[in-house]
N, C-alpha and C positions, 0 to 999 in steps of 0.2 A: 605220840610216843617216839622218842627217837632212840636210834641204836648207839651204843660205844663210838662207832666208826663216824657219825654223823649227829654231834650234840647240838643243843639249841644254838640259835645266835646268840652271842655274848656269854655263852658258858664255855667253861676253859676246857679246852682239849686233853685227850687223854695223857700226854706227856708235860702238861701245865703243872708246874711244882706249886701246890697251893696249901698243902695240909702240913701243919706243924706237927712235932713228934708227937704231942700228945694226942692230938686228934687222929693220928696215923695208927697210934696204939691202941686207941679206942676203936677205931674201924675194923682192925684186925684181931683184935683180942689178944695181943702180944704185949708185953711189956716193954716201956720205952728203953730201958736196957738191952733187951733181945734186939730191938732194931738197931741199936749202936753196936752191938757185936755182929749182926749182919752185915752190917755196913764195913767193920774192921775186916772181916772175913772175904770181904769183896763179893758177897753175894747181891748187894744191892748198892746203888750210888745215888743218893737223894741228892736234889739240887740244894744250892745254898744261897744264903741272903747275904747281901754285902758284910753284914756283920758277923756271918757264918754260921749263923742257925739253919738246921735242917729244915727242907720243905719236899713233901712226899707228892708224887703226881698220882691219878687215879690209877696209871698202869704199874707205878710203883705200890699200890696198896694190893691190887691184884697179885703181883709178884710176892708181896709177903705173905698173903694169903695163900696162895701155891706152897710157899715154903713150910708155911704152918702145917699145912695138910699132909705133907710129905714127912715132915719129921715126927708128927702127929702116929704117922703109921709105922714108925720105926726106923726111918730111913736116916742114916747119919748124914752129917755135915756135907762130908766129901761125896757122898752118893746123890746129896741134893745138888751140889755143884756139878757134879756130873750130867744129871738129868736136863738140869738148867742149860749147859752146854749143849747137849743133844738137841734140846727143843729149839733153842736158837739156830743151830745148823739146819735143823729140818726146815724152819721158817725161811733161811737164806736160800736152800736149795729148792724149795718150792718154788719162792719169788723169781729164782734163775729159771726153773723149769718152765714158768709161765711166760717169761720174756722169750726163751727158744722157742714155745711154742706160737707165740705172736708172730714172732721172726718168721718161722717156719710157714704160717697162714700167709703172711704177706708175700713171701715168696712163691708160694704156690699159685696165689690169686694174680700175681704179675705174671707167672709163667703161662697160666691159663690164658689169659687176656693177650699176651704175645703170640699164642699159638693159634687164638682165633683171629688174629689181626686187628684187633680192637685197641684202640690205645689205653694205655693203663693209666687210673687215677690214684694207684696205690706205689708210692714210692718202693723200689726193689731195695731191700738192705744190704749191704757190704757184709759178704761171709770171709770169715777167717779160716783157710784150709788147714786142717788139723797136720797134716804132713809138711807145710812149709810155716813154721811161726814166724811172726812178726811181718807177714806178708798179707795183704787184703787182696780179696777179687771183688770187684764190682762189676754188676750186671749192665750191661748196655742194649739197648735196641739196635739190630743191624738197621742199616739205611735205605 
């Protein structure tokens, strides 16, 4: 059994625009006109074929289901838009936080190895000092 992040070989990824509007409507329980309205309002942006036909990805289907759940619970379109924006922001912040944690871990490991006198196998990242925008501090080993 595969997870959404790791589809079977040959299976389309979560961003592959493969579903026509009628299939997307059936998968989400929404009317095709509702899908067109959500697109017009900027809540979703399906892929397009060379001829201009809409194609929805598995990720689009998940988003449409989320929009449907939110509107079914009484949240208006502007509320849905704000919730989606905040969810995207949370995801971006979580990804940035993980980058910073990884950078901090690499810096700590390199510092630990420098203090114990062993050569580091970890590259020390460059650090941007917050008090000097536009400058980069690069860690270097003493000779």
